[in-house]
N, C-alpha and C positions, 0 to 999 in steps of 0.2 A: 504493500500500500504506500510505499515511499516513492514519491514522484520526482523529487528534486534533489540535486546534489550540489547546488550552488551554495557558496559560503553565506551564512546568515549571522546577524548580530545575535549573540547568545541570549536566550530567554532568561529573564530574571526569575521567572516562575514564582512570583509573589502571590499568585492566586490560581485557583483551579481554572477559571475562565481564561486567564492568560496562557496557561499551559495548553488548554484545548485549542486556542487560536494558533499558537505556535506550531503545534503538531499538524493542524490543518494546513498551515502554510507550506509544509513539506509533503503534503499528500496523505497524511495519516489521520483518519477520522475516528477519534476515541469518544466513546460515550462518557457521561459524567462519572459513572461508578469507576470505570477504568482510570480516568484522569485523576480522580480522588485518590485511588490507590497509589498511583505514580507520584502524585504531589506529596503524599505523606511519606512515602519511601525516601524521597529527595530531602524533605525537611527534617525528618527524624533520623536520617542517615542509616536507614535499615535496608537490607537486601529485599528485593521483591520477587516472590515466586509466582510465576504465571503458569497455570495449568489450563489445558483445553485441547480440543481436537486438533489434529494437524491442519494447517491452512487457515487458522482463524486470525493470524497476524501477530503472534507472540514475538517471533524474531524480528519482524518488521518494526515493531514498536521500539525495540532496542536501537535499531538503525536510525529511526526517526528521532529518538531522544538524543542520540549522540550529536545529531545535527543541531537541534534546537538548543542544546546546552553548551554547544561549542567544545565538546570533549572528544578526545580520541577514543574510538571504539576498539576494544580488544575482545576477541572471541575465542572461547574455549569450547570446541565441539566435542561433546562427550560420546563415548562408545564403550562397548563391552571390553574390559581389559585395560582401560585407561589407567596409566600409572602416574604417580606423583611427579616423576621427573619430566613427564610430558605436559604437566599442568603448572608446575612451579619453577623448577630449575634443574639443570644438570651441570656437572663440571666439564670444562673443555679439557678432556684428558690428553689430547694431542699437544696442546699448548703447555700443559703442566709437565708432560714428559720432556718436551724440549727444554723447558726451564731447568728441570732436574739435571739433565745431561750437561747443560751449559754451566751449571753451578757445582757440578760434581767435584768434590775435593776442596772446595773453597768455603764450605759452611758445614755446620753440624747437622745431624739428622733432624733435630728439633727446629732449628732455624729454617731448614729447607721445607719442612712441613708447614710452618707458618707462612712462608713465602708463596707456596703453591695454592694454599687455600685463602686466596684474596678475591675480593669482588670482581677484579678484572678477568678472572678465569671462569666466572659464572656465565652460563648460557641461560638467559632469562626467558621464561615462558610466561603465558598470559597472567597468571596470578601474581607473580612477582613484578611483572611490568606494571600491573595496575597499582600495586602498593607503592612503587617508586615513581609513579608519574608525577611530574611537577604541576603547579597551578595551570589550569583550573581543575586538574585531576582527570581521571579516565572514566570511561563507562565500560564495565566488564560484563560481557554476555556469557553466561555458563549455559550453553545451549543443549537441550535434551538431556538434562541431568539424570533422568530416569533410565537412560541407556548405560550409565556407568554402574559399577557394582557397589555393594554396601560398604566395603572398606574405604572406597574413595569418598563416599558420603561422610564417613567418620573423619577422614583427613580434612574435609572442607570446614569442619565445625569451628576451628580456631579462626580461620579467615572470616567466616560469616558472622561470628559472634563478636570479634574484636578488631577486625581488619588488620590482622597481623599473622605472620607465619614464623615457624621456628626452623632455622637452618643449623644443624648440629655444629658445623665448623665455624659459623659466624655469629650465632646467637639469634635473637628475635629481630625480625624486620617488621616495623610498624608503618602504617600508611602515612605518607607525607600529607596527602589530601585524601579523605575517605572516598573511595571509588563508588560511583553509582553502580550498583550491582543488580543485574536482572538474571534470574534463573528461569528456564523454561522446562516444561515437562509435558509430554503427550500422554502421560499416565499409563505407560505400558506396564508399570508396576508401581506399587505404593512406596512413596518416599518415607524415610525414617522420621519419626516425630521430632527428633533432636534437630534435624535440618529445618523442619517447618517452624519450630518454635523460634528460630533465629531470624525468620523472614516474615515480612508482611505477605499476605496471600490474596490472590485474586483468580477467580475462575473466569477465563475469557471464552465467551460463547460466540456462536455465529452472530453476525450483526442483524438487527432488524432491517426490514425492507428499505426504509427511507435512508438509513445510514449506508447500506450497501449500494443503493442507487447513487448517493452522493459520491461514494468512492469511485464508482464506474464513470460518472460524469467528469470527475476530476482527473482521473488517470487515462481515460480514453475520450478526450474532448472531441475527437473527430467523429464519434458515434452520434447519430441523431438522437434527439430527446426520446422519440418513440422507441428506437432500438434499445437504448439504455434502460428504459422502463421495462421493456419486454425481457431483456436479459436478467435484470434483477428479480423480476417477478417469477420467471421460469425457474431460476436457481432456488429461490425461496421455497417454491412448491416441491422441488426435488428433495429438499431436506426435510420437508414436513410429512406428517402422516396423511394418508397411508402409503405415500410413494417412497419415503425415506427408508422404510424397512426392506425395500427390494435391493438396496445397494450395500456393499460392504463398507464403503466410505463415501460420504457425501462430498460434493465439491466444496473446496475452501474458497476464501476470498480471492486468493491468487488465481485460482482456476476461473472464477467469474470474470476477472479483469482480462485474463488471457483469452478467454472465449470471446469477449466483446471485441478485442483487438483482431481476432481471427475473422469474426463476422464482418468487421469493417474492411479487412483485407480482401474478403470475398465480395465486396460491394453489396453486402446485404442491407437492404433498406428496411424491410419488415421481417421479423422472425416468423418462421412457420415450422411445423413438426418435422418436415422432411429435412430442412437445414439442420435442425437440432440433432437428428439421427446421424446425419453425415459428418457432423463435427463432434460427436460424442467422445472421441478420443482426447479432446482438449479438456472436457469436464471431468472425465474419469481416467484413472491410471491402472485399473484392474480390468483384465479381459472380460470377466463375468459381468462387471458393472457396465462396460460398453455394450455388451450383448443384451443386457437387460433393458436398455433404453431403445426399445423397438418402436416402430411407427405407431402402434396402437397406444403404448404407454406415453409416448411423446405427445400424442394428440390429447390424451386425458390431462396430462400435466399442463399443456398449453391452454386448454379450455379452463382448467381450474385457475390458472394464473390470470387469464382474462377476466374471469368472474370476480376474483379477488381485487383486481384493479378497478373494476366498475363499482364494487361495493365501497372501496376506499374513496373514490371520487364522489359517490353519493353521500358518504358520511361527512 
């Protein structure tokens, strides 16, 4: 949902309304509940844990925030088997070995050990980079933390609770400026309560129709008003009952935007069921889901979306 990459004057974020407006200026349309959670995380200097289905805009929020706050974004992409050295630091063993060889015979073992375990031999990873970032500080995205294992969660507790980490050879490294920290989870597994207690929490759901429509209009301005309305309405119906239960995974906001761009590229003026079926591979990423959107179902969804739009206008 992030539309712009142009440099901006950093947002002072002294109100929720100012934060909402700043996020909208870079193409991210946050509702008030989400903006309140972000505002409090920023003001209270607490990490923010965002959970929700894939494609609802969790990662994009971090990208947009880094722009409006004028902070460097550092991203730690989590995966099964992620180790501390990949998240925090590791020693540059090649450089240390060269130093030892060069100094061989000129210093005692104790002196050599002190020399090689110096900050200049550290290879800094995202967590350490975030703690050492100068003013105005960094924004750290710990993405898909649910993909990492429980020992890694335990390792994160010191950082999340105190914005510091312990390096055995150097001691404790504390944040120069507390990083704005966003954790995301697709809830493939339940996170440890100790992690949750150290964070503010927000469940990020699919947007309501009007907000999704605003996103489409902002990010795909070349789409006609009629086409943008139809795209937002059709996707909203795909996610709702009884249609949503037919798919393994409903389209996310990113798929809605990409679909609108594809329809514009096809010179589509008005959406119809046939076009929806032909472009189903943009909305869905599973073979069974693509197959499920047949002509009959697309016609039903299209009709339901049209009826919902008429009711909204009448109301």
